[in-house]
C-alpha positions, 0 to 999 in steps of 0.5 A: 105947614102941611102934614106929611102922609105916606101910604105904603102898599104892595100893589095887591087889590086890597092895597090899591082899593085903600089907596084910592079911598084914603089917599084921595080923601086927604086934603092936598092943602093940609097933607103932603102925600107920598105913595110908596109901592113896596113891590116896586120900591123894596129899598123903602122897606126900611123906611116903613119899618122905622115908621112902625108899619107892620103890615100893608096897606098902611098910612103914616100920618105925621109919623104915626102908622095906621094899619088900614086892612090886612093885605100882607105882613111887612116881613113877607115883603122882605124876602 
């Protein structure tokens, strides 16, 4: 069974760079990867918060958030 990976970002250069580096590095045989751009999908902010994401970019693997770099606080996107 594949593990679930969700990459949350806001479209900034830091986020896009992290997406290219991390998401493409994940083995598609092992991970079901979903990319969520919170700038264009603000309805997914609640999902990110429930997953424990506090800033983007962040990668959530099997329900555990990993904050990769500081691009923006999630609360700044929820305006």
